[in-house]
C-alpha positions in Angstrom: 8.2 -45.5 7.1 4.5 -45.1 7.8 2.9 -41.9 6.7 1.8 -39.7 9.7 -1.9 -38.8 9.8 -1.7 -35.2 11.0 -5.5 -35.1 11.2 -5.7 -37.9 13.9 -8.2 -36.7 16.5 -5.8 -37.6 19.2 -3.6 -34.7 18.1 -6.3 -32.1 18.8 -7.8 -30.5 21.8 -11.5 -29.6 21.7 -12.0 -25.9 21.1 -14.6 -25.4 23.9 -12.6 -27.3 26.5 -9.5 -25.3 25.6 -11.5 -22.1 26.1 -12.5 -23.3 29.6 -8.8 -23.9 30.3 -8.2 -20.2 29.3 -10.9 -19.0 31.7 -9.2 -21.1 34.4 -6.0 -19.2 33.8 -7.9 -16.0 34.4 -9.2 -17.5 37.6 -5.7 -18.3 38.6 -5.0 -14.5 38.5 -7.8 -14.0 41.1 -6.0 -16.5 43.3 -2.5 -15.2 42.8 -1.3 -13.3 45.9 1.3 -11.4 43.9 -1.5 -9.4 42.2 -2.9 -6.4 44.0 -6.0 -7.4 46.0 -8.6 -5.3 44.3 -7.3 -6.5 40.9 -7.8 -10.1 42.1 -11.4 -9.1 42.9 -11.8 -7.8 39.3 -10.2 -11.0 37.8 -12.8 -13.1 39.6 -15.6 -10.9 38.1 -14.0 -11.2 34.6 -14.2 -15.0 34.8 -18.0 -14.6 35.1 -18.4 -12.2 32.2 -16.2 -14.5 30.1 -18.3 -17.5 31.0 -21.6 -15.7 30.3 -20.5 -14.8 26.8 -19.2 -18.3 26.2 -22.5 -19.8 27.3 -24.6 -17.4 25.2 -22.7 -18.2 22.0 -20.6 -21.3 22.1 -22.7 -23.6 24.4 -25.8 -22.3 22.6 -24.2 -23.4 19.3 -23.7 -26.9 20.6 -27.3 -27.0 21.7 -28.4 -26.0 18.2 -26.2 -28.7 16.7 -27.9 -31.3 18.9 -31.3 -29.9 18.1 -30.8 -30.3 14.3 -29.3 -33.8 14.9 -25.9 -32.9 13.5 -23.9 -36.1 13.2 -20.5 -34.7 12.6 -17.5 -34.6 14.9 -15.0 -31.9 15.8 -11.2 -32.1 15.2 -10.8 -34.0 18.5 -13.3 -36.6 17.5 -16.2 -35.5 19.8 -19.8 -35.3 18.7 -22.0 -32.3 19.7 -23.6 -34.3 22.6 -20.2 -35.4 23.9 -18.9 -31.8 23.7 -21.9 -30.4 25.5 -21.6 -33.0 28.3 -17.8 -32.4 28.7 -18.3 -28.6 28.7 -21.1 -28.8 31.3 -19.0 -31.1 33.5 -15.9 -28.8 33.3 -18.0 -25.7 33.8 -19.6 -27.2 37.0 -16.0 -27.8 38.3 -15.0 -24.2 37.4 -18.1 -22.8 39.2 -17.1 -24.6 42.4 -13.6 -23.2 42.0 -14.9 -19.7 41.4 -17.0 -19.7 44.6 -14.3 -21.4 46.7 -12.1 -18.6 45.6 -14.7 -16.0 46.6 -15.7 -17.5 49.9 -12.4 -18.8 51.2 -9.9 -16.4 49.7 -11.3 -13.1 48.3 -13.9 -12.1 50.9 -11.7 -12.9 54.0 -8.8 -11.0 52.3 -10.7 -7.8 51.6 -12.3 -8.0 55.1 -8.8 -7.9 56.6 -8.2 -4.5 55.0 -11.5 -3.1 56.0 -13.6 -3.8 53.0 -16.8 -5.8 53.9 -19.6 -7.3 51.8 -22.3 -7.6 54.5 -25.4 -9.6 54.9 -28.5 -8.1 56.6 -27.6 -9.9 59.9 -24.2 -8.1 59.9 -25.6 -4.6 59.8 -25.5 -2.0 62.5 -28.7 -0.3 63.6 -27.8 2.8 61.5 -27.1 0.6 58.5 -30.3 -1.3 58.9 -32.4 1.8 59.0 -30.5 3.1 55.9 -31.4 0.0 53.8 -35.0 0.1 55.2 -35.4 3.7 54.0 -33.6 2.8 50.7 -36.1 0.0 50.0 -39.2 2.1 50.7 -38.0 5.3 49.1 -36.2 4.0 46.0 -36.9 0.3 45.4 -40.5 -0.2 46.4 -42.0 2.1 43.7 -40.1 0.2 41.0 -40.4 -3.4 42.0 -43.1 -5.5 40.2 -44.1 -8.8 41.7 -45.4 -11.3 39.2 -47.9 -13.9 40.5 -47.7 -17.3 38.8 -51.0 -19.2 38.9 -53.7 -20.6 36.6 -54.8 -17.2 35.4 -51.3 -15.7 35.2 -48.7 -17.9 33.5 -45.0 -18.0 34.5 -43.5 -14.7 33.3 -40.9 -14.3 30.7 -37.4 -14.2 32.3 -35.0 -11.9 30.4 -31.4 -13.0 29.7 -28.8 -12.2 32.3 -31.2 -10.6 34.9 -31.3 -11.4 38.6 -34.7 -12.7 39.8 -36.3 -13.9 42.9 -38.5 -17.0 42.9 -40.9 -17.0 45.8 -43.1 -19.7 47.4 -45.7 -18.2 49.7 -49.1 -19.0 51.2 -52.2 -17.1 52.4 -52.4 -16.5 56.1 -55.5 -18.7 56.5 -54.2 -21.8 54.6 -50.9 -23.6 53.7 -51.5 -24.1 50.0 -48.3 -23.1 48.1 -48.5 -20.1 45.8 -45.7 -18.9 43.5 -44.4 -15.6 42.3 -41.3 -14.1 40.7 -39.7 -10.7 41.1 -37.0 -9.2 39.0 -34.2 -7.3 40.7 -34.2 -3.9 38.8 -31.0 -3.4 36.9 -31.4 0.4 36.8 -30.0 0.5 40.4 -26.4 -0.3 41.3 -26.2 -3.8 42.5 -23.5 -2.9 45.0 -24.9 -0.5 47.6 -22.6 1.6 49.7 -23.6 1.7 53.4 -23.3 4.7 55.6 -20.2 5.3 57.7 -16.5 5.9 57.1 -15.7 2.3 56.3 -15.9 0.5 53.0 -19.1 -1.4 53.9 -21.4 -2.7 51.1 -24.5 -4.8 50.7 -26.0 -6.4 47.5 -29.2 -5.0 46.2 -30.9 -8.4 46.2 -30.2 -8.9 49.9 -32.1 -5.6 50.6 -35.0 -6.7 48.5 -35.1 -10.2 50.1 -35.2 -8.6 53.6 -38.3 -6.5 52.8 -40.0 -8.6 50.1 -42.9 -9.3 52.4 -44.0 -5.7 51.9 -45.0 -6.6 48.4 -47.2 -9.5 49.5 -49.4 -8.2 52.3 -51.6 -10.9 54.0 -49.3 -13.6 52.7 -46.6 -15.6 54.5 -43.3 -16.0 52.6 -42.2 -19.6 52.8 -39.1 -19.4 50.6 -37.2 -16.9 48.6 -34.4 -18.0 46.2 -32.3 -16.0 43.6 -32.0 -17.3 40.1 -30.6 -16.2 36.7 -30.9 -17.5 33.2 -28.5 -17.3 30.3 -30.1 -17.5 26.9 -29.0 -18.3 23.4 -27.9 -14.8 22.3 -26.2 -15.7 19.0 -27.4 -13.5 16.2 -28.6 -15.4 13.1 -29.0 -13.1 10.1 -29.7 -14.7 6.7 -28.1 -12.5 4.1 -29.2 -12.6 0.5 -28.1 -9.0 0.1 -27.2 -6.1 2.4 -29.8 -3.6 1.2 -31.9 -4.1 4.3 -29.3 -5.6 6.6 -29.8 -2.9 9.2 -33.5 -3.8 9.5 -32.7 -7.5 9.6 -30.2 -7.0 12.4 -32.7 -4.9 14.4 -35.3 -7.6 14.0 -32.9 -10.3 15.1 -31.9 -8.3 18.2 -35.6 -8.3 19.3 -35.9 -12.1 18.6 -32.6 -12.8 20.3 -34.0 -11.7 23.7 -36.3 -14.7 23.6 -33.6 -17.3 22.8 -33.6 -20.7 24.4 -32.4 -21.0 28.1 -28.9 -22.5 28.0 -28.0 -22.2 31.6 -30.0 -21.8 34.8 -28.2 -20.6 38.0 -30.0 -21.0 41.4 -29.1 -20.6 45.0 -27.5 -23.8 46.5 -30.1 -23.8 49.3 -33.1 -23.8 47.0 -35.7 -26.4 47.9 -36.3 -29.3 45.6 -39.8 -28.2 45.0 -38.9 -24.7 43.8 -35.9 -26.0 41.8 -38.1 -28.5 40.0 -40.6 -25.8 39.2 -38.0 -23.5 37.7 -36.5 -26.3 35.6 -39.9 -27.2 34.2 -41.1 -23.6 33.5 -37.8 -22.6 31.9 -37.5 -25.9 30.0 -33.9 -26.4 31.1 -31.9 -29.6 30.9 -30.7 -30.9 34.2 -27.1 -30.7 33.2 -27.6 -27.0 32.5 -28.7 -26.2 36.1 -25.9 -24.7 38.3 -26.3 -24.5 42.1 -24.4 -21.5 43.4 -22.9 -21.2 46.9 -22.8 -17.4 47.1 -24.1 -14.4 45.2 -25.3 -15.3 41.7 -23.5 -13.5 38.9 -20.0 -12.5 40.0 -19.7 -9.6 37.6 -20.7 -7.4 40.5 -17.1 -7.8 41.8 -15.8 -5.3 39.2 -18.3 -2.7 40.5 -17.3 -3.5 44.1 -13.6 -3.0 43.4 -14.4 0.4 41.7 -16.6 1.5 44.6 -13.9 1.0 47.2 -12.3 4.3 48.4 -8.9 5.1 49.8 -7.2 1.9 48.7 -5.1 2.8 45.7 -2.3 0.6 47.2 -4.5 -2.4 46.4 -4.6 -1.6 42.7 -2.1 -1.8 39.9 0.3 1.2 40.1 -0.4 3.8 37.3 1.9 4.1 34.4 2.3 6.9 31.8 1.5 6.0 28.2 3.9 7.5 25.7 3.1 9.7 22.6 5.7 10.9 20.2 5.6 14.7 20.0 5.4 14.5 16.2 2.0 12.7 16.5 0.3 15.0 18.9 -2.1 17.9 18.3 0.7 20.5 18.2 2.3 19.0 15.1 1.2 18.2 11.6 0.8 14.4 11.7 0.9 14.1 7.9 4.4 15.7 7.8 5.5 13.2 10.4 4.2 10.2 8.4 5.8 11.6 5.2 9.2 11.3 6.9 8.9 7.7 8.0 6.5 5.0 9.3 5.3 5.0 13.0 4.6 2.0 15.1 2.5 2.2 18.2 2.0 -0.5 20.8 -1.1 0.2 22.9 -1.8 0.8 25.7 1.9 1.6 26.3 1.7 4.1 23.4 -1.3 6.4 23.5 -4.2 5.7 21.3 -4.5 9.4 21.0 -2.2 9.4 18.0 -4.8 7.3 16.1 -7.6 9.7 17.1 -5.4 12.6 16.2 -4.8 11.1 12.7 -8.6 11.2 12.1 -9.1 14.6 13.8 -6.4 16.4 11.7 -7.8 14.7 8.6 -11.3 16.1 9.4 -10.1 19.7 9.4 -7.1 19.6 7.0 -7.9 21.6 3.8 -5.7 19.3 1.7 -7.6 16.1 2.7 -10.0 15.0 0.1 -11.4 11.7 1.5 -11.4 9.5 4.6 -12.2 5.8 4.4 -12.4 3.6 7.5 -13.6 0.3 8.8 -15.3 0.2 12.3 -15.9 -3.1 14.0 -16.3 -2.1 17.7 -16.2 1.5 18.9 -16.8 3.0 22.3 -20.2 4.4 23.5 -18.9 8.0 23.1 -16.4 7.6 20.3 -14.3 10.7 19.4 -13.5 9.0 16.1 -17.2 9.0 15.1 -17.4 12.7 16.0 -14.4 13.6 13.8 -15.7 11.5 10.9 -18.9 13.5 11.1 -17.0 16.7 11.2 -15.0 15.7 8.1 -18.2 15.1 6.2 -19.6 18.4 7.3 -16.3 20.0 6.1 -17.0 18.7 2.6 -14.7 15.7 2.6 -15.7 12.4 1.1 -16.2 10.1 4.1 -16.9 6.4 3.6 -17.3 4.2 6.7 -17.8 0.5 6.8 -19.7 -0.3 10.0 -19.9 -4.0 10.8 -23.4 -4.2 12.2 -22.9 -7.9 12.9 -20.1 -7.4 15.4 -21.2 -9.8 18.2 -22.8 -8.1 21.2 -22.0 -4.7 19.7 -24.8 -4.9 17.1 -27.1 -2.4 18.8 -24.3 0.1 19.4 -23.1 -0.2 15.8 -26.6 0.2 14.3 -26.8 3.4 16.4 -23.5 4.7 15.1 -24.3 3.7 11.5 -27.5 5.8 11.6 -25.6 8.7 13.3 -22.9 8.7 10.7 -25.5 8.8 7.9 -27.2 11.7 9.5 -23.9 13.6 9.7 -23.4 13.1 5.9 -21.0 10.1 5.8 -21.5 7.3 3.3 -22.0 4.2 5.3 -21.6 0.7 4.0 -22.2 -2.7 5.7 -19.7 -5.0 4.0 -19.9 -8.1 1.9 -22.7 -10.7 1.8 -22.0 -13.6 4.2 -18.8 -12.1 5.6 -18.0 -10.0 8.7 -15.5 -7.2 8.1 -13.0 -7.5 10.9 -10.1 -5.7 9.3 -8.8 -2.5 11.0 -8.1 0.1 8.3 -8.1 3.9 7.9 -7.2 5.7 4.6 -6.7 9.4 4.3 -6.4 10.8 0.7 -4.6 14.1 0.5 -3.8 16.5 -2.3 -0.2 17.8 -2.0 2.2 19.7 -4.2 3.7 16.5 -5.6 0.2 15.0 -6.3 -2.3 12.8 -4.5 -0.8 11.0 -1.5 -2.4 8.3 0.6 -1.9 8.0 4.4 -2.9 4.7 6.1 -3.4 3.4 9.6 -3.5 -0.4 9.9 -4.0 -2.1 13.3 -4.4 -5.4 15.1 -7.3 -4.1 17.2 -10.5 -2.1 17.1 -10.8 1.7 16.8 -12.1 1.8 20.4 -10.6 4.5 22.5 -11.8 2.8 25.8 -10.6 -0.7 25.3 -7.3 0.7 23.9 -6.4 1.4 27.5 -6.4 -2.3 28.5 -6.1 -4.3 25.3 -2.6 -4.7 23.9 -2.6 -4.0 20.2 -0.1 -2.7 17.6 -0.8 -0.1 14.9 1.2 1.2 12.0 0.9 4.7 10.4 2.4 4.8 6.9 2.4 6.7 3.6 3.9 3.7 1.7 2.5 4.0 -1.8 2.0 0.3 -2.4 0.2 -0.2 0.9 -2.0 2.9 0.1 -3.0 1.3 -3.3 -3.8 -2.0 -1.6 -6.0 -0.3 1.0 -7.7 1.7 -1.7 -8.5 -1.5 -3.5 -9.8 -3.1 -0.3 -12.3 -0.3 0.1 -13.3 -0.5 -3.5 -13.9 -4.2 -3.0 -16.0 -3.6 0.2 -18.1 -0.9 -1.4 -18.4 -2.2 -4.9 -17.9 -5.5 -6.8 -14.3 -5.7 -7.9 -11.7 -7.8 -6.3 -8.2 -6.8 -7.4 -6.2 -9.6 -9.1 -3.4 -9.1 -6.6 -2.2 -7.0 -3.7 1.2 -5.4 -3.5 1.9 -5.7 0.2 -1.2 -6.8 2.0 -2.8 -10.2 2.3 -6.6 -10.4 2.7 -8.9 -13.0 4.0 -11.0 -14.8 3.1 -8.4 -17.1 1.4 -5.4 -14.7 1.2 -4.1 -15.0 4.7 -4.5 -18.7 4.8 -2.7 -19.1 1.5 0.1 -16.7 2.6 0.8 -18.5 5.9 0.6 -21.9 4.3 3.1 -20.8 1.7 5.5 -19.5 4.4 5.2 -22.7 6.3 5.9 -24.7 3.1 9.0 -22.5 2.6 10.1 -23.2 6.2 9.7 -26.9 5.5 12.0 -26.7 2.5 14.6 -24.8 4.5 14.5 -27.4 7.3 14.8 -30.3 4.9 17.8 -28.5 3.3 19.4 -28.2 6.8 19.1 -24.4 6.8 18.2 -22.5 9.9 14.5 -21.5 10.1 12.3 -20.2 12.9 8.6 -19.4 12.9 7.1 -17.2 15.7 3.5 -16.3 15.9 1.3 -14.5 18.5 -2.5 -14.6 18.4 -5.7 -14.8 20.5 -6.7 -18.2 19.4 -5.5 -21.1 17.3 -8.2 -23.5 16.3 -8.1 -23.9 12.5 -7.5 -27.6 11.7 -5.7 -27.0 8.4 -3.4 -24.5 10.0 -2.5 -26.9 12.8 -2.0 -29.7 10.4 0.5 -27.6 8.4 2.3 -26.7 11.6 2.5 -30.4 12.5 4.0 -31.1 9.1 6.5 -28.3 9.6 7.5 -29.5 13.0 8.0 -33.1 11.7 10.4 -31.6 9.1 12.3 -29.9 12.0 11.0 -26.3 11.9 11.2 -24.6 15.3 7.8 -23.0 15.9 7.1 -20.7 18.9 3.5 -19.7 19.6 2.1 -17.2 22.0 -1.7 -18.0 22.2 -3.7 -16.2 24.8 -6.9 -18.2 24.6 -8.1 -21.2 22.7 -5.3 -23.6 21.4 -6.4 -26.8 19.8 -2.8 -27.8 18.9 -1.1 -30.2 21.2 2.6 -30.0 22.0 5.2 -32.8 22.6 3.7 -35.4 20.3 6.7 -37.4 19.1 7.4 -36.9 15.4 4.4 -34.5 15.1 4.9 -31.5 17.4 8.3 -32.0 19.1 9.6 -28.6 17.9 6.5 -26.6 18.8 6.2 -24.6 22.0 3.1 -22.8 23.2 3.0 -19.9 25.7 0.0 -18.1 27.1 0.2 -14.7 28.8 -2.7 -13.7 31.0 -2.1 -10.5 33.0 -3.1 -6.9 33.7 -3.9 -6.2 30.0 -5.7 -8.4 27.6 -3.2 -9.6 25.0 -4.9 -8.9 21.7 -2.1 -8.2 19.1 -1.4 -10.6 16.3 2.2 -11.0 15.2 3.6 -13.4 12.5 7.4 -13.7 12.1 9.3 -15.9 9.7 13.0 -16.1 10.1 14.6 -17.8 7.1 18.3 -18.2 7.8 18.6 -14.9 9.6 16.3 -13.0 7.2 13.3 -11.9 9.3 9.9 -11.2 7.7 7.6 -9.5 10.1 3.9 -9.1 9.8 1.0 -7.9 11.9 -2.6 -8.8 11.4 -6.2 -8.4 12.5 -6.7 -12.2 12.2 -6.3 -15.1 14.5 -5.7 -18.6 13.0 -9.4 -19.6 13.4 -11.6 -20.9 10.6 -14.0 -17.9 10.9 -11.1 -15.4 10.6 -9.6 -17.2 7.6 -12.7 -18.2 5.7 -15.7 -16.0 6.8 -14.2 -12.6 7.6 -12.5 -9.8 5.8 -9.1 -9.5 7.6 -5.8 -7.9 6.7 -2.2 -9.1 7.3 0.5 -6.4 6.6 4.3 -6.2 6.6 6.5 -4.1 8.9 9.3 -3.2 6.6 11.1 -0.2 8.1 14.1 -1.7 9.7 13.9 0.1 13.1 10.2 -0.9 13.4 10.9 -4.4 12.3 13.4 -4.7 15.1 11.0 -3.2 17.6 8.4 -5.9 16.8 11.0 -8.5 17.1 12.0 -7.1 20.5 8.4 -7.0 21.6 7.9 -10.6 20.7 11.2 -11.6 22.4 10.3 -9.8 25.6 6.9 -11.6 25.7 8.5 -14.9 25.0 11.0 -14.4 27.9 8.2 -13.5 30.3 8.4 -15.8 33.3 5.8 -14.1 35.6 2.6 -14.2 33.6 3.4 -16.9 31.2 2.0 -20.4 31.3 3.5 -23.1 29.1 1.3 -25.7 27.4 2.6 -29.1 28.5 2.4 -32.4 26.6 -0.3 -33.6 28.9 -2.5 -30.7 27.8 -2.2 -28.6 31.0 -0.7 -25.1 31.4 2.1 -24.7 33.8 3.9 -21.7 35.2 7.5 -21.1 34.1 10.2 -22.4 36.5 11.9 -19.2 37.6 14.6 -20.7 39.7 17.8 -18.8 39.2 16.2 -16.3 36.8 15.3 -12.7 37.5 11.5 -12.2 37.3 10.3 -10.6 34.0 6.7 -9.6 33.4 6.5 -8.3 29.8 3.5 -6.1 30.5 5.2 -4.5 33.5 8.4 -4.1 31.5 6.5 -2.3 28.6 4.6 -0.1 31.1 7.9 1.0 32.9 9.6 1.6 29.5 6.7 3.8 28.4 6.8 5.8 31.7 10.6 6.2 31.3 10.1 7.6 27.8 7.4 10.1 29.0 9.7 11.3 31.8 12.6 11.8 29.4 10.3 13.6 27.0 9.1 15.9 29.9 12.6 16.5 31.1 13.8 17.5 27.6 10.8 19.8 27.2 11.6 21.5 30.5 15.2 22.1 29.4 14.1 23.6 26.1 11.5 25.9 27.8 14.1 27.1 30.4 16.3 28.2 27.5 13.6 30.2 25.7 12.3 33.7 26.3 8.6 33.7 25.3 7.0 37.1 24.6 3.6 37.5 26.1 0.8 37.6 23.6 -1.7 40.6 23.6 -5.1 39.7 24.9 -6.8 39.8 21.5 -4.3 37.2 20.2 -4.7 34.7 23.0 -6.2 31.4 21.7 -9.8 30.7 22.7 -9.6 27.8 25.2 -13.1 26.7 24.1 -12.5 27.0 20.3 -13.4 23.8 18.4 -9.9 22.9 17.3 -8.2 23.5 20.7 -11.0 21.8 22.6 -10.7 18.6 20.6 -7.0 18.5 20.3 -6.3 17.2 23.8 -5.6 13.8 25.0 -8.4 11.2 25.2 -7.5 9.7 28.5 
């Protein structure tokens, strides 16, 4: 029997094209009439922000490979030139679909319910006078026209800014002159018009209407909107980390001048003006996108938020659950001593994680706090509490990953802030990003030193925790505590421990662990014993991991995968991937949790991780994979996975032909896993509130004397509330 070549390029989907397929699934949500209308508006905006980041990083990387004449091929057998051509072709198709969705579906639908995005010609006299006044009073003093002639060269165009390109002439002759004008980003792009209705106009349309006021004694021949997306990938050469902050700051300045990767122009731009922009911006023809509508659809998120009086067109609110033992009225360390706690965000409040750090910052028994930060919010309560802990005399060590893509500036700011507050800040290992999500609290107790740990699949970001699904574990398990201590020693010093008791760490460790488990699964299958592998992740692109899955499938191992985004694996290849199924869930929340389950003849081993099965996560990042061993929590993770696998509303199934298809729901009750978890959380909250009311009704509470009343503005009480 011929040996199967599991690395055959025909068995792999190109990574970039697979990402574009994912963005198309997001676009489907904008077209899905079962979604609330204003949420569909937001989904269309999300497809734009997704695309912008993809172009800034991934398409830019392909352009660099071509520039250095890289002669390699990806797993699917495509050269860099072939990939860039295929990506541009598919992106052009997607752009047409985006604007067809906007013009034929979204705008008519919102108009029907009294929400209008107007052009100047649609305005009432009152509205016209309003924008005229707005232009003269607000915009005119800020706008800066830039002439483009022999004495004044074509100006630098910043990344992701809206600009007008103008062709004009003097009153006395017809010679064409040129100028550019940036639409200022300090103003809201979506301008609410006067009146009771939800009428809006875009900022650039106001500027276009009165742009002649900036060019007195000239005739405006043509005005066209354009935008450039530049190479924004950060390239920091690390010999050591002693001046890493300075290097990152230098690169942030250089990045603003990266090569133009994509040029978007109005579809009605003249050939003359288009040619001029292409020449001045040094853009390839394939990278020019003609847009039939407002350039840059990210404004749609702001439009949806600006609408008033239409809560019925948004997702219904739900109540996130928080166990009472983990709130500010209880000692969180006593709760963790009793047993482990599992939280699935956003259905479980992220407040419990914030509370863990808050209580550690003021607890007299706490000696030290150690934490990794990859992405945090702009006004992070966790940063505040880490600073407070340092000021309270605790040893605080924070690893801030200053190379976290597009959060570099924010993280440099927080690194400096933490240092000023007395925290010891470190920046990780040379050549590696630290992507692991770890918190360690060291506490002196009557029985001795005890370690408390939080491990998570997602960032310590109190804002994204409301719409990213992630799972976290709070534990006082001694072996896990020792492992996490060793990880921090590895990050801050030189030593790498010879082994870990419970955790698996990349680089190398997670790859080796999953490979070993798949080898074990292969042995079970060959022996005719039941074996089932289930995994959930954001992306699956590592060739060696896919090769090992193909080998396991060939041996008869059943493999179920939930992969939200990129999936380079192909299903349904005879003798190679017959037993592999791939689902993708795109819905109200961004699926971000990583789950790895190995069922060996009924014995379930359940793990959570910060890592996807991508080469960068397995080889070039510090990541953690950790077990869930407490039986009730193990069962909860199994139930979470099963519910998501049975989802037949938001799930798409990867077909053998490479397309994603909706689940056939005929004869089956609809199940949206995200809706199910939200309703389950709301039910738990209502039961908790009901129980609390019962207890309070049976208690007689003496009134406190005025001098014993708690100060509502005291530091502890003020910070103990929910971070909603």
